[in-house]
C-alpha positions in Angstrom: 153.5 74.5 42.9 156.2 77.3 43.0 159.3 77.2 45.2 157.9 79.8 47.6 154.7 77.8 48.1 156.8 74.4 48.7 159.1 76.0 51.1 156.2 77.7 53.1 154.6 74.1 53.0 157.6 72.6 54.6 157.7 75.3 57.2 154.0 74.6 58.0 154.7 71.0 58.2 157.5 71.6 60.8 155.2 73.9 62.9 152.5 71.0 62.6 155.1 68.4 63.9 156.0 70.7 66.8 152.5 71.0 67.9 151.7 67.3 67.5 154.9 66.4 69.5 153.9 68.9 72.3 150.7 66.9 73.2 152.6 63.7 73.9 153.4 64.2 77.5 149.7 65.3 78.2 148.3 62.2 76.6 150.4 60.1 78.9 149.0 61.9 82.0 145.5 62.4 80.5 143.9 61.4 83.8 145.3 64.5 85.5 143.5 66.9 83.2 140.2 64.6 83.2 140.1 64.6 87.1 141.0 68.1 87.9 140.8 70.7 85.2 138.0 69.9 82.9 135.8 72.2 84.9 138.0 75.2 84.2 139.2 74.1 80.9 142.8 75.0 81.9 144.7 72.7 79.6 143.7 74.4 76.4 144.6 77.6 77.9 148.2 76.3 78.9 148.8 74.9 75.4 147.7 78.1 73.8 150.1 79.9 76.3 152.7 77.2 75.3 152.5 78.1 71.6 152.6 81.9 72.1 155.7 81.4 73.9 157.3 79.4 71.1 156.4 81.9 68.8 157.8 84.5 70.9 161.2 82.6 71.2 161.3 81.8 67.4 160.7 85.3 66.3 162.8 87.0 69.1 165.3 88.4 66.5 162.7 89.8 64.4 160.8 91.7 67.3 163.5 92.7 69.3 166.6 93.4 67.2 169.7 91.6 65.9 171.7 92.5 69.0 174.8 90.7 69.9 173.2 88.6 72.7 169.7 87.9 71.5 168.9 85.8 68.5 166.6 83.0 68.0 165.2 80.9 70.9 165.1 83.5 73.6 162.3 83.2 76.2 161.0 86.0 78.6 161.8 85.9 82.4 159.0 85.0 84.6 156.7 87.9 85.9 157.5 88.9 89.5 153.9 90.2 90.0 150.5 88.7 88.9 149.4 89.6 85.3 152.3 91.8 84.5 155.5 92.1 82.5 158.5 89.8 82.6 161.4 90.6 84.9 164.2 92.4 83.2 166.6 89.7 84.1 166.4 86.4 86.0 168.6 83.9 87.6 168.9 80.3 86.1 166.0 78.1 86.5 163.8 81.2 87.5 160.3 80.4 88.5 157.6 83.0 88.9 154.3 83.9 87.2 153.5 83.6 83.6 153.9 87.2 82.1 150.6 88.5 80.4 151.9 91.9 79.3 155.0 93.1 77.3 156.3 96.6 77.2 159.0 97.3 74.5 159.9 100.4 72.9 156.9 102.3 74.4 154.4 99.6 73.2 152.4 97.6 75.4 151.3 94.1 74.1 148.6 92.3 76.0 148.2 88.5 75.6 144.5 88.1 75.4 144.3 84.3 75.9 145.2 84.7 79.6 141.7 86.3 80.0 140.8 82.4 79.9 142.8 81.8 83.0 140.3 83.9 85.2 141.6 84.2 88.6 144.0 81.3 88.4 147.7 81.8 88.9 149.9 80.4 86.4 153.4 79.6 87.2 156.1 79.6 84.8 159.8 78.5 85.0 162.4 78.8 82.5 165.9 77.3 81.8 169.1 79.1 81.9 170.0 78.5 78.4 166.9 80.1 76.9 166.5 83.3 79.0 166.6 86.6 77.3 168.5 88.5 79.8 171.1 87.9 80.8 171.8 85.8 77.6 175.6 85.3 77.7 175.5 81.7 76.7 175.9 80.2 73.1 172.3 79.3 71.9 172.2 77.2 68.6 171.7 73.7 67.5 174.0 72.2 70.2 172.5 71.2 73.3 173.5 73.3 76.3 173.8 72.2 80.0 171.3 74.6 81.5 167.9 72.9 80.9 165.1 71.7 83.1 163.9 68.2 83.6 160.3 66.8 83.7 160.3 63.3 85.2 162.5 61.2 82.6 162.6 64.1 80.0 165.7 66.0 80.3 165.4 68.6 77.3 163.0 71.0 78.9 163.2 74.6 78.0 160.3 75.8 80.1 157.4 74.8 82.1 153.8 76.2 82.6 152.1 74.9 85.7 148.5 75.5 86.7 148.0 75.0 90.5 145.0 72.8 91.5 142.5 73.8 94.4 144.0 75.2 97.5 144.8 72.5 100.0 144.7 72.6 103.8 148.5 73.1 104.2 148.3 76.2 101.6 147.3 79.8 102.2 146.8 81.9 99.1 146.3 85.6 99.7 146.3 86.7 96.2 149.0 89.3 96.7 150.7 90.7 93.6 154.3 89.6 94.5 155.0 86.4 96.1 157.8 84.5 95.0 158.0 83.1 98.5 154.6 81.5 98.2 155.4 79.1 95.6 154.6 76.1 98.0 151.2 77.7 98.6 150.4 77.1 95.0 152.5 74.2 93.7 153.1 70.8 95.2 156.3 68.7 96.0 159.1 68.7 93.3 157.2 71.5 91.4 157.4 73.8 94.5 161.3 73.6 95.5 162.6 76.1 93.0 165.1 73.9 91.3 165.3 72.5 87.8 163.5 69.5 88.3 159.6 69.3 87.8 157.2 66.4 87.5 153.7 65.7 86.1 152.8 63.1 88.9 151.8 65.7 91.5 148.0 65.2 91.7 147.3 68.8 92.4 149.4 70.6 89.6 148.8 70.6 85.8 152.1 70.9 84.0 152.9 71.8 80.3 156.5 71.7 79.3 158.1 73.2 76.3 160.8 70.7 75.0 163.8 71.7 73.2 163.2 68.7 70.6 160.0 70.8 69.9 161.5 74.4 69.5 164.7 73.7 68.0 163.4 72.6 64.5 161.5 75.9 64.4 164.6 78.0 65.6 166.8 76.3 62.9 164.1 77.0 60.2 163.9 80.7 61.2 167.8 81.0 61.1 167.7 79.5 57.6 165.1 82.0 56.6 167.5 85.0 57.9 170.5 83.5 56.0 168.5 83.2 52.6 167.3 86.9 53.1 171.0 87.8 53.7 172.3 85.9 50.7 169.7 87.4 48.4 170.8 91.0 49.6 174.4 90.0 49.2 173.7 89.2 45.6 171.7 92.4 45.0 174.7 94.2 46.0 177.6 92.4 44.3 175.9 90.4 41.5 176.8 86.9 42.8 176.9 84.8 46.1 180.1 84.1 48.1 182.2 80.9 48.2 182.1 78.3 50.9 184.3 77.4 53.8 185.7 73.8 54.0 184.2 71.1 56.3 185.8 71.2 59.7 187.4 74.4 59.0 187.7 77.6 60.8 185.1 79.4 58.8 187.4 81.0 56.4 186.3 81.3 52.8 188.1 79.2 50.2 188.5 80.5 46.8 186.5 78.6 44.1 184.7 76.4 46.8 181.2 75.9 45.7 180.0 73.7 48.6 180.8 73.7 52.2 179.9 75.4 55.4 178.7 79.1 55.4 181.8 81.1 55.4 182.4 83.7 58.3 185.9 84.9 57.4 187.4 86.2 54.2 190.3 83.4 54.2 191.5 83.1 50.7 188.7 84.6 48.9 189.0 88.2 47.2 185.4 89.1 47.4 183.8 91.0 50.2 183.2 88.8 53.2 179.6 87.7 53.8 180.1 88.5 57.5 181.1 92.1 57.0 178.0 93.1 55.2 175.5 95.7 56.7 172.4 94.3 55.7 169.1 96.3 55.7 167.5 94.6 58.8 170.5 95.0 61.1 171.0 98.0 63.3 172.6 101.0 61.8 176.5 100.5 61.6 176.6 96.9 62.7 178.0 94.2 60.5 176.6 90.8 60.4 179.6 89.4 62.4 178.6 91.7 65.1 175.4 89.9 65.8 174.1 86.9 67.6 174.3 84.9 64.2 178.2 84.8 64.3 178.3 85.0 68.1 176.4 81.8 68.4 178.4 80.1 65.6 175.4 79.6 63.4 177.7 79.8 60.4 179.3 76.5 61.3 176.0 74.6 61.3 174.8 75.7 57.9 176.0 73.8 54.9 175.9 75.9 51.8 175.9 75.1 48.0 176.1 77.8 45.3 175.6 76.8 41.5 178.7 77.7 39.5 176.8 80.1 37.3 176.1 82.3 40.3 179.6 82.1 42.0 181.8 85.1 42.0 183.7 83.8 38.9 180.5 83.7 36.7 177.7 85.7 38.5 178.0 89.1 37.0 177.2 87.5 33.4 175.3 84.2 34.1 173.3 85.1 37.2 171.9 88.5 36.1 168.4 87.0 34.9 169.5 87.9 31.3 170.1 84.8 29.0 171.5 82.8 31.9 172.6 79.2 31.4 170.7 76.5 32.9 171.4 76.0 36.7 173.0 72.6 37.5 171.8 72.7 41.1 168.2 71.3 41.4 165.8 70.7 44.4 163.0 68.3 43.5 163.6 69.1 39.7 163.5 72.9 40.0 166.6 75.0 39.1 168.0 76.8 42.2 170.9 79.1 42.7 171.6 78.3 46.3 170.8 75.5 48.7 171.2 76.1 52.4 170.9 73.0 54.9 170.8 73.4 58.7 172.8 70.5 59.8 171.1 70.4 63.4 172.4 68.8 66.5 174.7 66.0 66.1 172.8 62.6 66.0 173.7 59.0 65.8 173.2 56.9 62.6 174.4 54.2 60.5 176.0 56.6 57.9 178.3 58.3 60.4 178.9 55.0 62.2 177.7 56.2 65.6 177.4 59.8 66.9 178.4 62.5 64.2 181.7 64.4 64.8 181.5 68.0 63.6 185.2 68.4 63.5 185.5 65.8 60.8 185.9 66.3 57.1 183.3 63.5 56.2 180.0 64.9 54.8 178.2 62.1 56.9 179.2 63.9 60.0 176.9 66.8 59.0 174.2 65.5 56.8 172.1 62.6 57.9 170.4 60.8 54.9 171.2 59.3 51.5 168.8 61.8 50.0 171.4 64.6 50.7 174.7 62.7 51.0 174.4 60.9 47.6 173.1 64.0 45.9 175.6 65.8 43.4 173.5 68.2 41.8 169.9 66.9 42.1 168.5 67.4 45.7 165.3 66.6 47.3 163.9 68.3 50.5 164.3 66.0 53.5 161.6 65.2 56.1 162.3 65.5 59.7 162.6 62.1 61.4 164.3 60.4 64.3 167.2 59.6 62.0 167.5 63.1 60.3 167.2 66.7 61.6 168.4 68.3 58.6 166.3 71.1 57.0 166.5 72.6 53.6 165.8 75.8 52.0 166.9 77.4 48.6 167.0 80.4 46.4 165.8 79.9 42.9 
């Protein structure tokens, strides 16, 4: 299997894990869907909507530009009117209708799976941290404070709620705009327009999007961007840049072959990675002016470059002509660069507790012996409770 196939396979595995994880809450409350919603088959439609929203978030930077306040992980605001476009901005913990049409750059995009909802109004609430506008917060691997909760789960990015049949206390007019009518559709905790929701209301079917589900996909997409940018950097300069020390300030250090991805020139003589104008960035905008640096992603990516492809040797030894053997390897295959997303700090025995990112010990960044004990021979790690590291490489 070639390297591209292997990396695509890992990405597919991540996506499959996210999908499997997404069903856990609904299995626990299966009686709700069995007793209320089988008739209209709403749950599959809600899950389809969830997957579409997750895809929207993960690919936000691809579709809506590398602006300074966008990036990976943004979700649309709720729609004010039924079956319409998202609001242009929304308050924290906003709730409204699930958008069904997007209008961007003169294009109209309809989400065809919403046809399955028929005349049912689907409600949608979004956390403050993942709003696409305004988006002044830092959105990266570290957990923010502006998330929703569903019962005991505290890491909810957004919720989708299908109301049940109209009760005697409710009056549903079917009007196009009715933020004030939430209580005519939803019940109890789900209807009070705050950040707390529940699956125990007998008349509501709720599907959440958890940060634990979407974060690995966000990190994987960011790694994809960095890989693309590094390949372009090498095509311009003939080598890859040096790294920044652990617990440093992002400054590049001359001759450092492994560390965090450098965001500043530091002591390095070469053109800074962050000052490149990459082909997929808006005209005239350097990488440091985008969400990638604004949200401090470089400090969350462990970076290794093979000595033969460093600034000292790359012009001769990494040009594809009689190159020496690469010392860096992943699963036995020679590679030029390794990129590892270190993820959110977790507790593990190797770090002796919760990882501390301001420390110089590698165990406070990487999670498993597979990576920590590797010198030049690396193995692609698997996502698990004790490890959230993800690895891509350039061969």
